[in-house]
C-alpha positions as CSV (number, residue, x, y, z in Angstrom):
1,M,-40.9,53.1,22.7
2,G,-39.1,51.3,25.5
3,T,-38.1,47.7,25.2
4,S,-38.7,45.3,28.1
5,A,-35.7,43.2,29.4
6,A,-35.1,40.0,31.4
7,F,-32.1,38.3,32.8
8,A,-30.3,35.2,31.3
9,R,-27.2,33.2,32.2
10,C,-24.1,33.4,29.9
11,A,-23.4,30.0,28.3
12,Q,-19.7,30.6,28.7
13,C,-19.0,32.3,32.0
14,G,-22.3,31.7,33.7
15,G,-22.8,35.4,34.6
16,R,-26.1,37.1,34.5
17,F,-26.9,39.6,31.7
18,R,-29.9,41.4,30.3
19,Q,-31.7,39.5,27.7
20,R,-33.8,41.4,25.2
21,T,-37.4,40.1,25.0
22,E,-38.3,41.5,21.6
23,P,-38.8,39.1,18.7
24,G,-35.6,37.7,17.2
25,R,-32.8,35.4,18.0
26,K,-31.9,35.4,21.7
27,K,-28.3,35.9,23.0
28,N,-26.4,33.1,24.6
29,Y,-23.4,35.1,25.8
30,C,-23.0,38.2,27.9
31,T,-20.2,39.7,25.8
32,T,-18.5,39.2,22.4
33,S,-15.4,37.9,24.2
34,C,-17.4,35.1,25.8
35,R,-18.9,34.2,22.5
36,R,-15.4,34.0,20.9
37,R,-14.0,31.9,23.7
38,A,-16.9,29.4,23.4
39,Q,-16.2,29.1,19.6
40,R,-12.5,28.4,20.2
41,L,-13.4,25.7,22.7
42,R,-15.8,24.1,20.2
43,D,-13.1,24.2,17.5
44,R,-10.5,22.5,19.8
45,E,-13.0,19.8,20.7
46,A,-13.7,19.2,17.1
47,L,-10.0,18.8,16.3
48,A,-9.5,16.4,19.2
49,A,-12.5,14.2,18.4
50,P,-11.8,11.0,16.6
51,P,-13.0,10.9,12.9
52,P,-16.4,9.1,12.5
53,A,-16.5,5.7,10.8
54,G,-17.6,7.3,7.5
55,S,-14.6,9.6,7.2
56,S,-12.3,9.2,4.2
57,G,-9.3,7.9,6.2
58,W,-6.8,9.1,3.7
59,G,-4.5,10.5,6.5
60,R,-4.0,7.0,8.0
61,Q,-2.8,5.6,4.7
62,V,-0.5,8.5,3.8
63,A,1.0,8.3,7.3
64,D,1.7,4.6,6.8
65,D,3.3,5.3,3.5
66,G,5.5,7.9,5.3
67,L,6.7,5.1,7.7
68,I,7.8,3.1,4.7
69,L,9.6,6.0,3.1
70,A,11.2,7.0,6.4
71,A,12.5,3.4,6.9
72,R,14.1,3.5,3.5
73,L,15.7,6.9,4.3
74,A,17.1,5.6,7.6
75,E,18.5,2.5,5.8
76,A,20.1,4.7,3.2
77,E,21.7,6.8,5.9
78,R,22.9,3.6,7.7
79,M,24.4,2.4,4.4
80,R,26.1,5.8,3.9
81,M,24.7,6.2,0.4
82,P,25.8,9.2,-1.7
83,L,24.4,12.6,-0.8
84,T,22.3,12.7,-4.1
85,D,20.5,9.5,-3.1
86,L,20.0,10.6,0.5
87,L,18.5,13.9,-0.6
88,A,16.3,12.0,-3.1
89,H,14.9,9.9,-0.3
90,A,14.4,13.0,1.8
91,D,12.6,14.7,-1.0
92,R,10.1,11.8,-1.4
93,L,9.5,11.9,2.3
94,S,9.0,15.6,2.3
95,R,6.4,15.4,-0.6
96,N,4.6,12.6,1.3
97,A,4.4,14.9,4.4
98,A,2.8,17.6,2.2
99,S,0.3,15.0,1.0
100,Y,-0.4,14.0,4.6
101,M,-1.3,17.6,5.5
102,A,-3.8,17.7,2.7
103,A,-5.2,14.3,3.6
104,A,-5.5,15.2,7.3
105,V,-7.4,18.4,6.5
106,Q,-9.7,16.5,4.2
107,D,-10.4,13.9,6.9
108,A,-11.0,16.6,9.4
109,R,-13.4,18.5,7.0
110,T,-15.2,15.2,6.4
111,A,-15.6,14.8,10.1
112,G,-17.3,18.2,10.3
113,T,-14.4,20.5,11.3
114,G,-14.9,24.1,10.3
115,W,-12.4,26.2,8.3
116,A,-11.7,28.4,11.3
117,A,-10.4,25.4,13.2
118,V,-8.4,24.1,10.3
119,A,-6.8,27.5,9.8
120,Q,-6.0,27.7,13.5
121,A,-4.4,24.3,13.6
122,A,-2.3,25.0,10.5
123,G,-1.3,28.5,11.6
124,V,-2.7,30.2,8.5
125,S,-5.6,32.5,7.7
126,V,-9.0,31.0,6.9
127,E,-8.8,32.2,3.3
128,T,-5.4,30.6,2.9
129,A,-6.7,27.3,4.3
130,R,-9.7,27.3,2.0
131,T,-7.5,28.0,-1.1
132,K,-4.7,25.6,-0.2
133,W,-6.9,22.6,0.8
134,N,-9.9,23.1,-1.4
135,E,-11.8,19.7,-1.4
136,Q,-11.6,19.1,-5.1
137,K,-8.0,20.1,-5.3
138,V,-7.1,17.8,-2.4
139,K,-9.0,14.9,-3.9
140,R,-7.3,15.3,-7.2
141,L,-3.9,15.5,-5.4
142,L,-4.5,12.3,-3.5
143,A,-6.0,10.4,-6.4
144,R,-2.9,11.3,-8.5
145,R,-0.6,10.3,-5.7
146,D,-2.4,7.0,-5.3
147,R,-2.0,6.2,-9.0
148,H,1.7,7.0,-8.9
149,W,2.6,5.4,-5.6
150,P,3.9,2.1,-6.9
151,A,6.3,4.0,-9.2
152,A,7.3,6.3,-6.3
153,L,8.0,3.3,-4.1
154,R,10.2,1.7,-6.8
155,Q,12.2,5.0,-7.2
156,A,12.8,4.8,-3.4
157,E,14.3,1.3,-3.6
158,L,17.7,0.8,-2.0
159,P,20.5,-0.2,-4.4
160,R,21.0,-3.8,-5.3
161,G,23.8,-5.5,-3.6
162,A,23.4,-3.4,-0.4
163,P,24.5,-5.0,2.9
164,E,21.7,-6.6,4.9
165,A,20.5,-5.6,8.3
166,S,21.8,-8.6,10.3
167,A,23.5,-11.9,9.7
168,Q,20.4,-14.0,10.3
169,E,18.4,-12.1,7.7
170,Q,21.0,-12.3,5.0
171,P,20.0,-14.1,1.8
172,L,22.1,-17.0,0.5
173,P,24.4,-16.6,-2.6
174,G,22.9,-14.8,-5.5
175,R,22.8,-11.5,-3.7
176,T,21.7,-9.2,-6.5
177,A,18.8,-11.4,-7.5
178,A,17.9,-11.9,-3.8
179,M,17.8,-8.1,-3.2
180,E,15.6,-7.6,-6.2
181,A,13.2,-10.3,-5.0
182,R,13.2,-8.8,-1.5
183,L,12.2,-5.4,-2.9
184,Q,9.5,-7.0,-5.0
185,L,8.2,-8.9,-1.9
186,A,8.1,-5.7,0.0
187,A,6.2,-4.0,-2.9
188,A,3.7,-6.8,-3.0
189,L,3.0,-6.7,0.7
190,T,2.7,-2.9,0.5
191,N,0.2,-3.2,-2.3
192,L,-1.9,-5.6,-0.2
193,Q,-1.7,-3.3,2.8
194,R,-2.8,-0.3,0.7
195,K,-5.8,-2.2,-0.6
196,S,-6.9,-3.3,2.8
197,A,-8.3,-1.2,5.6
198,V,-5.5,-2.3,8.0
199,T,-3.0,0.2,9.2
200,L,0.6,-0.7,10.0
201,Q,-0.1,-0.3,13.7
202,E,-3.0,-2.6,13.5
203,A,-1.1,-5.2,11.5
204,A,1.8,-5.1,14.0
205,Q,-0.6,-5.7,16.9
206,Q,-2.3,-8.6,15.1
207,A,1.0,-10.2,14.1
208,D,2.6,-9.5,17.5
209,L,5.4,-7.4,15.9
210,S,6.6,-3.9,16.4
211,P,5.2,-1.2,14.0
212,S,8.8,-0.2,13.3
213,Y,9.7,-3.7,12.1
214,V,6.6,-4.0,9.9
215,S,7.4,-0.7,8.3
216,R,10.9,-1.9,7.5
217,V,9.6,-5.1,6.0
218,L,7.3,-3.1,3.8
219,A,10.2,-0.8,2.9
220,G,12.3,-3.7,1.8
221,S,15.1,-3.0,4.4
222,R,14.3,-6.2,6.4
223,L,13.8,-9.7,5.0
224,P,11.2,-11.5,7.1
225,T,10.8,-15.2,7.8
226,W,8.0,-17.0,6.0
227,P,5.6,-17.1,9.0
228,V,5.9,-13.3,9.1
229,V,5.1,-13.0,5.4
230,Y,2.2,-15.4,5.7
231,M,0.8,-13.5,8.7
232,L,1.0,-10.1,7.1
233,A,-0.4,-11.3,3.8
234,T,-3.3,-12.9,5.6
235,I,-3.9,-9.8,7.8
236,F,-4.0,-7.8,4.6
237,S,-6.6,-10.2,3.1
238,G,-4.1,-11.5,0.5
239,N,-3.1,-14.9,-0.7
240,A,0.2,-15.7,1.0
241,G,0.9,-18.4,-1.7
242,D,1.2,-15.7,-4.3
243,L,4.3,-14.4,-2.4
244,K,6.0,-17.7,-1.7
245,S,8.2,-17.7,-4.8
246,L,9.3,-14.1,-4.2
247,W,10.2,-15.0,-0.6
248,E,12.1,-18.1,-1.6
249,R,14.1,-16.2,-4.2
250,A,14.8,-13.4,-1.7
251,H,16.4,-16.1,0.6
252,G,18.3,-17.7,-2.3
253,A,16.3,-20.9,-2.0
254,C,15.8,-23.3,-4.9
255,P,12.2,-24.4,-5.4
256,P,11.8,-28.2,-5.0
257,R,11.1,-30.3,-8.1
258,R,7.4,-31.0,-8.6
259,H,6.1,-34.3,-9.8
260,S,2.6,-33.4,-11.0
261,V,1.6,-31.0,-13.7
262,A,-1.0,-29.4,-11.4
263,G,1.5,-28.7,-8.7
264,A,4.0,-27.2,-11.1
265,A,1.3,-25.1,-12.7
266,A,0.1,-23.8,-9.4
267,R,3.6,-22.7,-8.5
268,L,4.2,-20.9,-11.7
269,Q,0.9,-19.1,-11.6
270,S,1.4,-18.1,-8.0
271,A,4.8,-16.6,-8.9
272,L,3.2,-14.6,-11.8
273,R,0.5,-13.3,-9.4
274,G,3.2,-12.3,-6.9
275,L,5.0,-10.3,-9.6
276,Y,1.7,-8.7,-10.6
277,L,1.1,-7.6,-7.0
278,A,4.7,-6.3,-6.8
279,A,4.2,-4.2,-9.9
280,G,1.2,-2.5,-8.3
281,E,-1.5,-4.4,-10.2
282,P,-1.1,-2.4,-13.4
283,D,-3.9,-2.0,-16.0
284,L,-4.1,-5.1,-18.1
285,P,-4.5,-3.5,-21.5
286,G,-1.4,-1.3,-20.7
287,L,0.5,-4.3,-19.4
288,A,-0.2,-6.3,-22.6
289,E,0.5,-3.4,-25.0
290,G,3.6,-4.0,-27.1
291,G,4.1,-7.5,-25.6
292,G,3.5,-9.4,-28.8
293,P,0.5,-11.0,-30.4
294,S,0.1,-13.7,-27.8
295,L,0.2,-11.3,-24.9
296,T,-3.3,-9.8,-24.9
297,A,-5.3,-8.3,-21.9
298,E,-7.6,-11.3,-22.1
299,A,-4.7,-13.8,-21.9
300,V,-3.1,-11.9,-19.0
301,Q,-6.4,-12.1,-17.1
302,E,-6.7,-15.8,-17.8
303,V,-3.2,-16.4,-16.5
304,L,-3.8,-14.4,-13.3
305,D,-7.1,-16.2,-12.8
306,G,-5.4,-19.5,-13.2
307,D,-7.4,-20.4,-16.3
308,L,-4.4,-20.5,-18.7
309,I,-0.8,-21.8,-18.4
310,P,0.9,-19.8,-21.2
311,D,3.8,-20.9,-23.4
312,W,7.3,-19.6,-22.6
313,W,7.3,-16.7,-25.0
314,T,4.1,-15.3,-23.4
315,V,5.5,-15.9,-19.9
316,E,8.7,-14.2,-20.7
317,A,7.0,-11.1,-22.2
318,L,4.6,-10.9,-19.3
319,V,7.4,-11.2,-16.7
320,V,9.5,-8.5,-18.3
321,R,6.6,-6.1,-18.6
322,M,5.9,-6.6,-14.9
323,G,9.5,-5.7,-14.0
324,G,10.4,-9.3,-13.0
325,D,13.4,-11.5,-13.9
326,A,12.6,-14.0,-16.6
327,A,15.7,-16.0,-15.7
328,F,14.1,-16.7,-12.3
329,I,10.7,-17.7,-13.7
330,R,12.2,-19.9,-16.5
331,P,13.0,-22.9,-14.1
332,L,9.4,-22.9,-12.9
333,W,8.1,-23.0,-16.4
334,E,10.7,-25.6,-17.4
335,D,9.6,-27.8,-14.4
336,L,6.0,-27.5,-15.7
337,H,7.1,-28.3,-19.2
338,Y,9.1,-31.3,-18.1
339,V,6.4,-32.9,-16.1
340,F,3.9,-32.2,-18.8
341,L,6.1,-33.9,-21.4
342,A,6.2,-36.9,-19.1
343,S,2.5,-37.5,-19.9
344,R,2.0,-35.7,-23.3
345,D,4.0,-35.3,-26.5
346,V,4.2,-31.6,-27.1
347,F,3.4,-28.5,-24.9
348,P,0.8,-26.8,-27.0
349,E,1.7,-23.5,-28.8
350,G,-0.1,-20.6,-27.2
351,G,-0.4,-22.2,-23.8
352,L,-2.3,-24.8,-22.0
353,P,-5.9,-24.2,-20.9
354,R,-6.9,-25.3,-17.4
355,S,-9.0,-28.1,-18.8
356,G,-6.0,-29.6,-20.5
357,L,-4.2,-30.6,-17.2
358,P,-3.8,-34.4,-16.7
359,G,-4.4,-34.0,-13.0
360,T,-6.1,-31.6,-10.6
361,E,-4.4,-32.1,-7.3
362,P,-1.1,-30.2,-6.7
363,D,1.7,-31.7,-4.7
364,A,1.7,-31.0,-1.0
365,G,3.3,-27.7,-0.2
366,A,3.1,-26.4,-3.8
367,G,2.8,-22.9,-2.5
368,G,-0.3,-22.1,-4.5
369,P,-4.0,-22.9,-4.9
370,A,-5.2,-26.0,-6.7
371,L,-6.2,-25.6,-10.3
Protein backbone atom coordinates (compact mmCIF):
# COMPACT_ATOMS: atom_id res chain seq x y z
CA MET A 1 0.00 0.00 0.00
CA GLY A 2 1.38 3.42 -0.93
CA THR A 3 2.30 6.02 1.64
CA SER A 4 1.16 9.61 1.25
CA ALA A 5 3.83 12.36 1.51
CA ALA A 6 4.02 16.11 2.13
CA PHE A 7 6.77 18.68 2.02
CA ALA A 8 8.65 20.17 5.03
CA ARG A 9 11.52 22.62 5.58
CA CYS A 10 14.91 21.31 6.79
CA ALA A 11 15.75 22.83 10.20
CA GLN A 12 19.41 23.09 9.15
CA CYS A 13 19.64 24.17 5.52
CA GLY A 14 16.05 25.37 5.01
CA GLY A 15 15.58 23.21 1.91
CA ARG A 16 12.34 21.43 1.07
CA PHE A 17 12.13 17.68 1.50
CA ARG A 18 9.42 15.05 1.45
CA GLN A 19 7.98 14.44 4.90
CA ARG A 20 6.31 11.12 5.56
CA THR A 21 2.79 11.51 6.92
CA GLU A 22 2.43 8.06 8.50
CA PRO A 23 2.33 7.76 12.33
CA GLY A 24 5.66 8.16 14.09
CA ARG A 25 8.29 10.80 14.77
CA LYS A 26 8.59 13.38 12.00
CA LYS A 27 11.93 14.25 10.41
CA ASN A 28 13.48 17.69 11.01
CA TYR A 29 16.31 17.43 8.51
CA CYS A 30 16.48 16.62 4.84
CA THR A 31 19.61 14.44 5.07
CA THR A 32 21.81 12.73 7.66
CA SER A 33 24.54 15.30 6.94
CA CYS A 34 22.24 18.19 7.92
CA ARG A 35 21.26 16.40 11.11
CA ARG A 36 24.92 15.89 12.07
CA ARG A 37 25.82 19.50 11.29
CA ALA A 38 22.98 20.70 13.51
CA GLN A 39 24.21 18.46 16.36
CA ARG A 40 27.74 19.84 16.06
CA LEU A 41 26.40 23.38 16.24
CA ARG A 42 24.41 22.56 19.38
CA ASP A 43 27.50 21.03 20.99
CA ARG A 44 29.61 24.10 20.22
CA GLU A 45 26.95 26.40 21.66
CA ALA A 46 26.80 24.30 24.82
CA LEU A 47 30.58 24.54 25.25
CA ALA A 48 30.55 28.30 24.73
CA ALA A 49 27.66 28.97 27.09
CA PRO A 50 28.57 30.18 30.63
CA PRO A 51 27.86 27.66 33.42
CA PRO A 52 24.61 28.23 35.31
CA ALA A 53 24.61 29.52 38.87
CA GLY A 54 24.08 26.01 40.20
CA SER A 55 27.17 24.47 38.55
CA SER A 56 29.92 23.05 40.74
CA GLY A 57 32.49 25.78 39.98
CA TRP A 58 35.43 23.46 40.68
CA GLY A 59 37.24 24.65 37.57
CA ARG A 60 37.50 28.23 38.81
CA GLN A 61 39.11 27.21 42.08
CA VAL A 62 41.59 24.80 40.50
CA ALA A 63 42.50 27.47 37.94
CA ASP A 64 43.16 29.95 40.76
CA ASP A 65 45.34 27.37 42.50
CA GLY A 66 47.24 27.02 39.24
CA LEU A 67 47.98 30.76 39.29
CA ILE A 68 49.52 30.40 42.75
CA LEU A 69 51.65 27.40 41.73
CA ALA A 70 52.70 29.14 38.52
CA ALA A 71 53.78 32.23 40.50
CA ARG A 72 55.94 30.03 42.72
CA LEU A 73 57.49 28.32 39.70
CA ALA A 74 58.26 31.70 38.11
CA GLU A 75 59.83 32.92 41.36
CA ALA A 76 61.89 29.73 41.65
CA GLU A 77 63.17 30.24 38.10
CA ARG A 78 64.00 33.88 38.82
CA MET A 79 65.96 32.79 41.89
CA ARG A 80 67.82 30.18 39.78
CA MET A 81 66.95 27.37 42.12
CA PRO A 82 68.45 23.89 41.49
CA LEU A 83 66.96 21.83 38.67
CA THR A 84 65.49 19.34 41.17
CA ASP A 85 63.45 22.11 42.80
CA LEU A 86 62.40 23.61 39.45
CA LEU A 87 61.15 20.24 38.20
CA ALA A 88 59.31 19.64 41.50
CA HIS A 89 57.49 22.97 41.05
CA ALA A 90 56.73 22.08 37.42
CA ASP A 91 55.40 18.65 38.45
CA ARG A 92 52.97 20.19 40.96
CA LEU A 93 51.79 22.62 38.28
CA SER A 94 51.36 19.75 35.79
CA ARG A 95 49.30 17.70 38.24
CA ASN A 96 47.17 20.75 38.95
CA ALA A 97 46.55 21.12 35.20
CA ALA A 98 45.33 17.51 35.06
CA SER A 99 43.00 18.23 37.97
CA TYR A 100 41.74 21.31 36.14
CA MET A 101 40.80 19.24 33.07
CA ALA A 102 38.77 16.91 35.27
CA ALA A 103 37.15 19.87 37.07
CA ALA A 104 36.33 21.66 33.80
CA VAL A 105 34.69 18.53 32.39
CA GLN A 106 32.66 18.07 35.58
CA ASP A 107 31.51 21.71 35.47
CA ALA A 108 30.55 21.33 31.80
CA ARG A 109 28.66 18.11 32.49
CA THR A 110 26.83 19.78 35.40
CA ALA A 111 25.85 22.56 33.00
CA GLY A 112 24.30 19.98 30.64
CA THR A 113 27.07 19.40 28.09
CA GLY A 114 26.84 15.99 26.43
CA TRP A 115 29.65 13.45 26.25
CA ALA A 116 29.96 13.95 22.50
CA ALA A 117 30.80 17.63 23.02
CA VAL A 118 33.24 16.77 25.82
CA ALA A 119 34.98 14.22 23.63
CA GLN A 120 35.20 16.68 20.75
CA ALA A 121 36.66 19.43 22.96
CA ALA A 122 39.24 17.05 24.45
CA GLY A 123 40.11 15.39 21.15
CA VAL A 124 39.29 11.89 22.38
CA SER A 125 36.60 9.32 21.73
CA VAL A 126 33.31 9.43 23.58
CA GLU A 127 34.12 6.15 25.33
CA THR A 128 37.52 7.48 26.47
CA ALA A 129 35.92 10.67 27.79
CA ARG A 130 33.30 8.69 29.72
CA THR A 131 35.95 6.45 31.27
CA LYS A 132 38.52 9.14 32.03
CA TRP A 133 36.11 11.68 33.51
CA ASN A 134 33.47 9.50 35.10
CA GLU A 135 31.54 11.67 37.57
CA GLN A 136 32.28 9.62 40.67
CA LYS A 137 35.95 9.28 39.74
CA VAL A 138 36.28 13.05 39.20
CA LYS A 139 34.53 13.89 42.45
CA ARG A 140 36.81 11.53 44.39
CA LEU A 141 39.87 13.05 42.68
CA LEU A 142 38.84 16.63 43.49
CA ALA A 143 37.80 15.81 47.06
CA ARG A 144 41.15 14.10 47.67
CA ARG A 145 42.99 17.03 46.09
CA ASP A 146 41.08 19.51 48.25
CA ARG A 147 42.05 17.63 51.42
CA HIS A 148 45.73 17.55 50.47
CA TRP A 149 45.97 21.08 49.04
CA PRO A 150 47.43 22.75 52.20
CA ALA A 151 50.23 20.15 52.31
CA ALA A 152 50.84 20.52 48.57
CA LEU A 153 51.11 24.28 48.95
CA ARG A 154 53.62 23.91 51.79
CA GLN A 155 55.70 21.55 49.61
CA ALA A 156 55.78 24.26 46.94
CA GLU A 157 57.16 26.87 49.34
CA LEU A 158 60.23 28.80 48.24
CA PRO A 159 63.33 28.18 50.38
CA ARG A 160 63.84 30.26 53.50
CA GLY A 161 66.35 33.04 53.12
CA ALA A 162 65.51 33.56 49.44
CA PRO A 163 66.00 37.08 48.05
CA GLU A 164 62.96 39.31 47.98
CA ALA A 165 61.27 40.75 44.90
CA SER A 166 62.12 44.41 45.50
CA ALA A 167 63.85 46.62 48.01
CA GLN A 168 60.63 48.22 49.26
CA GLU A 169 59.08 44.82 50.00
CA GLN A 170 62.09 43.37 51.87
CA PRO A 171 61.50 42.51 55.51
CA LEU A 172 63.65 43.95 58.26
CA PRO A 173 66.42 41.89 59.97
CA GLY A 174 65.44 38.38 61.03
CA ARG A 175 65.21 37.21 57.44
CA THR A 176 64.65 33.49 57.99
CA ALA A 177 61.82 34.04 60.49
CA ALA A 178 60.36 36.76 58.26
CA MET A 179 60.32 34.44 55.24
CA GLU A 180 58.57 31.73 57.26
CA ALA A 181 55.95 34.23 58.45
CA ARG A 182 55.44 35.51 54.90
CA LEU A 183 54.74 32.00 53.65
CA GLN A 184 52.35 31.40 56.55
CA LEU A 185 50.61 34.70 55.77
CA ALA A 186 50.25 33.58 52.14
CA ALA A 187 48.90 30.19 53.24
CA ALA A 188 46.35 31.85 55.55
CA LEU A 189 45.13 34.16 52.77
CA THR A 190 44.98 31.23 50.36
CA ASN A 191 42.91 29.24 52.83
CA LEU A 192 40.47 32.14 53.20
CA GLN A 193 40.23 32.51 49.41
CA ARG A 194 39.51 28.81 48.92
CA LYS A 195 36.72 28.93 51.54
CA SER A 196 35.12 31.94 49.87
CA ALA A 197 33.33 32.08 46.54
CA VAL A 198 35.66 34.84 45.33
CA THR A 199 38.08 34.17 42.47
CA LEU A 200 41.50 35.80 42.24
CA GLN A 201 40.23 37.88 39.30
CA GLU A 202 37.26 39.14 41.32
CA ALA A 203 39.42 39.85 44.36
CA ALA A 204 41.89 41.80 42.23
CA GLN A 205 39.09 43.91 40.78
CA GLN A 206 37.59 44.67 44.20
CA ALA A 207 41.00 45.54 45.68
CA ASP A 208 42.07 47.52 42.59
CA LEU A 209 45.12 45.27 42.13
CA SER A 210 46.35 43.20 39.21
CA PRO A 211 45.42 39.48 39.25
CA SER A 212 49.10 38.68 38.75
CA TYR A 213 50.04 40.58 41.93
CA VAL A 214 47.28 38.91 43.96
CA SER A 215 48.42 35.47 42.79
CA ARG A 216 52.01 36.29 43.83
CA VAL A 217 50.83 37.46 47.25
CA LEU A 218 48.97 34.18 47.74
CA ALA A 219 52.01 32.30 46.45
CA GLY A 220 54.21 33.97 49.07
CA SER A 221 56.56 35.51 46.50
CA ARG A 222 55.40 39.06 47.32
CA LEU A 223 55.05 40.65 50.75
CA PRO A 224 52.05 43.02 50.70
CA THR A 225 51.42 46.10 52.76
CA TRP A 226 48.94 45.88 55.63
CA PRO A 227 46.13 47.65 53.70
CA VAL A 228 46.44 44.99 50.98
CA VAL A 229 46.29 42.17 53.56
CA TYR A 230 43.30 43.84 55.23
CA MET A 231 41.45 44.28 51.92
CA LEU A 232 42.07 40.72 50.73
CA ALA A 233 41.12 39.16 54.07
CA THR A 234 37.93 41.22 54.11
CA ILE A 235 37.10 40.39 50.49
CA PHE A 236 37.55 36.70 51.36
CA SER A 237 35.16 37.13 54.36
CA GLY A 238 37.94 36.60 56.89
CA ASN A 239 39.03 38.44 60.04
CA ALA A 240 42.04 40.57 59.09
CA GLY A 241 43.03 40.85 62.76
CA ASP A 242 43.88 37.14 62.78
CA LEU A 243 46.63 37.85 60.21
CA LYS A 244 48.13 40.93 61.86
CA SER A 245 50.80 39.08 63.84
CA LEU A 246 51.91 37.07 60.80
CA TRP A 247 52.16 40.27 58.76
CA GLU A 248 54.13 42.09 61.47
CA ARG A 249 56.52 39.19 61.81
CA ALA A 250 56.96 38.99 58.03
CA HIS A 251 58.04 42.66 58.12
CA GLY A 252 60.31 42.06 61.11
CA ALA A 253 58.26 44.41 63.27
CA CYS A 254 58.18 44.03 67.04
CA PRO A 255 54.68 44.11 68.53
CA PRO A 256 54.12 47.05 70.89
CA ARG A 257 53.84 46.37 74.61
CA ARG A 258 50.23 46.11 75.77
CA HIS A 259 49.00 47.56 79.03
CA SER A 260 45.79 45.62 79.59
CA VAL A 261 45.21 41.90 79.98
CA ALA A 262 42.35 41.96 77.50
CA GLY A 263 44.46 43.67 74.84
CA ALA A 264 47.37 41.24 75.27
CA ALA A 265 44.99 38.27 75.28
CA ALA A 266 43.31 39.45 72.07
CA ARG A 267 46.68 39.74 70.36
CA LEU A 268 47.80 36.26 71.43
CA GLN A 269 44.53 34.65 70.40
CA SER A 270 44.56 36.40 67.01
CA ALA A 271 48.11 35.14 66.40
CA LEU A 272 47.03 31.58 67.22
CA ARG A 273 44.01 31.83 64.91
CA GLY A 274 46.29 33.13 62.16
CA LEU A 275 48.56 30.10 62.52
CA TYR A 276 45.51 27.83 62.43
CA LEU A 277 44.43 29.40 59.13
CA ALA A 278 47.96 29.07 57.74
CA ALA A 279 47.97 25.38 58.68
CA GLY A 280 44.81 24.85 56.60
CA GLU A 281 42.44 24.59 59.57
CA PRO A 282 43.33 20.98 60.45
CA ASP A 283 40.96 18.61 62.23
CA LEU A 284 40.98 19.46 65.95
CA PRO A 285 41.26 15.89 67.34
CA GLY A 286 44.17 15.22 64.99
CA LEU A 287 45.78 18.52 65.94
CA ALA A 288 45.53 17.73 69.64
CA GLU A 289 46.68 14.11 69.35
CA GLY A 290 50.06 13.56 70.99
CA GLY A 291 50.25 17.13 72.26
CA GLY A 292 50.09 16.30 75.95
CA PRO A 293 47.27 16.00 78.50
CA SER A 294 46.41 19.71 78.44
CA LEU A 295 46.10 19.89 74.65
CA THR A 296 42.68 18.38 73.98
CA ALA A 297 40.38 19.04 71.04
CA GLU A 298 38.00 20.85 73.42
CA ALA A 299 40.82 23.07 74.72
CA VAL A 300 41.95 23.93 71.18
CA GLN A 301 38.38 24.85 70.23
CA GLU A 302 38.08 27.12 73.29
CA VAL A 303 41.40 28.81 72.44
CA LEU A 304 40.37 29.45 68.82
CA ASP A 305 36.95 30.70 69.94
CA GLY A 306 38.58 33.10 72.41
CA ASP A 307 37.10 31.38 75.47
CA LEU A 308 40.43 30.20 76.97
CA ILE A 309 43.87 31.76 77.35
CA PRO A 310 46.07 28.68 77.78
CA ASP A 311 49.21 28.33 79.88
CA TRP A 312 52.55 28.41 78.08
CA TRP A 313 53.01 24.64 77.82
CA THR A 314 49.67 24.30 76.05
CA VAL A 315 50.45 27.28 73.80
CA GLU A 316 53.84 25.86 72.86
CA ALA A 317 52.44 22.42 72.03
CA LEU A 318 49.65 23.94 69.95
CA VAL A 319 51.97 26.28 68.02
CA VAL A 320 54.43 23.50 67.19
CA ARG A 321 51.67 21.19 65.97
CA MET A 322 50.37 23.97 63.71
CA GLY A 323 53.81 24.37 62.14
CA GLY A 324 54.49 27.73 63.80
CA ASP A 325 57.51 29.15 65.62
CA ALA A 326 57.04 28.99 69.39
CA ALA A 327 59.90 31.50 69.85
CA PHE A 328 57.81 34.12 68.03
CA ILE A 329 54.65 33.43 70.04
CA ARG A 330 56.50 33.35 73.37
CA PRO A 331 56.84 37.18 73.68
CA LEU A 332 53.10 37.57 73.09
CA TRP A 333 52.34 35.10 75.85
CA GLU A 334 54.93 36.68 78.17
CA ASP A 335 53.38 40.10 77.57
CA LEU A 336 50.03 38.65 78.63
CA HIS A 337 51.65 36.93 81.61
CA TYR A 338 53.35 40.15 82.70
CA VAL A 339 50.27 42.36 82.59
CA PHE A 340 48.24 39.64 84.28
CA LEU A 341 50.76 39.42 87.14
CA ALA A 342 50.45 43.18 87.57
CA SER A 343 46.91 42.59 88.80
CA ARG A 344 47.03 38.98 90.08
CA ASP A 345 49.48 36.79 91.98
CA VAL A 346 49.91 33.68 89.80
CA PHE A 347 48.87 32.80 86.26
CA PRO A 348 46.60 29.76 86.78
CA GLU A 349 47.88 26.35 85.75
CA GLY A 350 45.95 25.02 82.76
CA GLY A 351 45.10 28.48 81.44
CA LEU A 352 42.83 31.38 82.10
CA PRO A 353 39.12 31.26 81.23
CA ARG A 354 37.62 34.27 79.56
CA SER A 355 35.61 35.11 82.66
CA GLY A 356 38.84 35.44 84.64
CA LEU A 357 40.07 38.54 82.81
CA PRO A 358 40.30 41.66 84.99
CA GLY A 359 39.16 43.85 82.05
CA THR A 360 37.12 43.44 78.90
CA GLU A 361 38.32 46.31 76.70
CA PRO A 362 41.53 45.79 74.65
CA ASP A 363 43.98 48.60 74.00
CA ALA A 364 43.42 50.56 70.82
CA GLY A 365 44.96 48.81 67.84
CA ALA A 366 45.33 45.48 69.61
CA GLY A 367 44.93 43.73 66.27
CA GLY A 368 42.19 41.39 67.43
CA PRO A 369 38.59 41.28 68.64
CA ALA A 370 37.56 42.21 72.14
CA LEU A 371 37.15 39.34 74.55
